[in-house]
C-alpha positions in Angstrom: 304.9 154.1 35.1 303.3 153.5 38.5 300.0 155.2 37.4 299.8 152.9 34.3 300.4 149.9 36.5 297.7 151.0 38.9 295.3 151.4 36.0 296.2 148.0 34.6 295.8 146.4 38.1 292.4 148.1 38.6 291.2 146.9 35.2 292.3 143.3 36.0 290.7 143.2 39.4 287.5 144.8 38.4 287.1 142.8 35.3 287.6 139.5 37.2 284.3 139.9 39.2 281.2 138.5 37.7 277.7 137.6 38.8 275.5 134.5 38.6 271.8 134.5 39.0 270.4 131.5 40.8 266.7 131.0 41.6 267.7 128.3 44.2 270.0 130.7 46.0 273.0 128.3 45.6 275.6 127.6 42.9 274.9 124.3 41.1 276.1 122.5 38.0 274.0 122.4 34.8 274.1 120.5 31.6 274.3 124.0 29.9 277.3 125.1 32.0 277.2 128.0 34.4 276.7 131.5 32.9 278.2 134.5 34.6 278.3 138.2 33.6 277.7 141.7 34.7 275.3 142.5 37.5 272.9 143.9 35.0 273.0 140.7 32.9 272.5 138.4 35.9 269.6 140.5 37.1 267.9 140.5 33.7 268.4 136.8 33.4 266.9 136.1 36.9 264.0 138.4 36.3 263.2 136.8 32.9 263.4 133.3 34.5 261.3 133.8 37.6 259.8 137.3 37.6 260.6 140.8 38.9 260.1 141.6 42.6 257.6 144.5 42.8 259.9 146.1 45.3 263.6 145.5 46.0 265.8 142.9 44.4 266.6 139.2 44.5 269.2 139.2 47.3 268.9 135.8 48.9 266.8 137.0 51.8 263.3 136.6 50.6 261.3 133.4 49.8 260.1 133.2 46.2 256.5 132.2 47.1 256.2 135.1 49.6 257.5 137.8 47.2 255.1 140.1 45.4 256.0 140.1 41.7 255.5 143.0 39.3 252.5 142.7 37.0 252.3 143.7 33.4 251.1 147.3 34.2 254.1 147.9 36.4 256.5 146.3 34.0 255.1 148.3 31.0 255.3 151.5 33.0 259.1 151.4 32.6 259.8 151.4 36.3 262.0 148.4 36.0 263.9 149.4 32.9 263.9 148.5 29.2 263.2 145.1 27.8 261.8 143.6 31.1 258.7 142.1 29.4 260.5 138.9 28.4 260.6 135.3 29.5 258.4 134.6 32.5 257.1 138.2 32.6 255.4 137.8 29.2 252.6 135.9 30.9 252.4 138.1 34.0 249.0 139.1 35.2 248.0 142.8 34.8 248.4 143.7 38.5 251.2 142.8 40.9 250.9 139.2 42.1 252.4 136.3 44.1 253.9 133.5 42.1 251.3 130.9 43.2 248.5 133.2 41.8 249.8 133.1 38.2 248.9 130.4 35.6 252.6 130.5 34.5 255.0 128.7 36.8 258.7 129.5 37.0 261.2 126.7 36.3 264.9 126.1 35.9 266.4 125.5 32.5 265.9 121.7 32.9 262.2 122.2 33.6 262.3 121.6 37.3 259.8 124.0 39.0 261.1 126.8 41.3 260.0 126.0 44.8 258.1 128.7 46.7 260.6 128.2 49.6 263.7 129.0 47.6 265.5 132.2 48.2 266.7 133.5 44.8 270.0 135.3 44.8 272.6 136.9 42.5 276.0 135.7 43.6 279.2 137.6 43.1 281.9 135.2 41.7 285.4 135.1 40.5 286.7 132.7 37.8 289.3 130.4 39.2 289.4 127.8 36.4 291.0 127.7 33.0 289.4 129.8 30.2 290.0 129.1 26.5 289.9 132.7 25.4 290.0 136.2 27.0 287.4 138.9 27.6 289.2 140.8 24.8 288.6 137.9 22.3 285.0 136.8 23.2 283.1 134.2 21.2 279.6 135.0 20.0 276.8 134.2 22.4 275.5 131.4 20.1 279.0 129.9 19.6 279.8 129.9 23.4 276.5 128.2 24.2 276.9 125.6 21.5 280.5 124.9 22.4 279.9 124.4 26.1 276.9 122.2 25.5 278.8 120.0 23.1 281.9 119.6 25.4 279.8 118.9 28.4 277.8 116.3 26.5 281.1 114.6 25.6 282.3 114.9 29.2 285.2 117.1 28.1 284.5 120.3 30.2 288.1 121.4 30.9 287.8 125.1 30.2 285.3 128.0 29.9 284.6 130.6 27.3 284.1 134.4 27.3 281.4 135.6 25.0 279.6 138.8 23.9 276.0 138.9 25.1 273.2 139.0 22.6 270.5 139.0 25.2 270.9 140.3 28.8 272.9 143.5 29.1 273.4 143.4 25.3 277.0 143.8 24.2 278.5 143.1 27.6 281.1 140.4 28.2 279.9 137.3 30.0 281.4 133.8 30.4 280.3 130.2 30.6 282.2 127.6 32.6 281.7 123.8 32.7 281.0 123.6 36.4 281.1 125.2 39.8 284.7 124.2 40.5 285.6 127.0 38.0 284.1 129.6 40.2 284.8 131.1 43.7 281.8 132.7 45.4 282.9 136.0 46.9 
């Protein structure tokens, strides 16, 4: 009995940790809710939004404008994993480059440009607010996005939703919450 209790506890504690990619380095509210998921999903989302560092990761210590980004040759080499040539990276120059040297400019989901002084980070978070469903009963990616957008537009964001990813870290379970009060940064 004790071993099964330990397994259940380990599952609950490990499954309650998620990650949120933020180009600004801080957690902020969005009209699309706040999306959290596996470390892999958050990393893929960040890299598709602002580019892939040629070396290292987005860890909140490096300024966006001073970070060398991976060019198309490096991305296509497979060094950074499968499916990295998406989002911002589609228009990457052939060789590694600095953000200001690219025609394409990274922006947030609302169109606001990412400042060169920002320090992108992937935050570790825990859900502390009410959720409508469970990780075992996730919505589809499309349904979760449409639902959160609709409830936020009506000003009724009282709970979040778990969903099965169709994009980043395909098949993993992610969540979307109405605002930052639903999350605790760890």
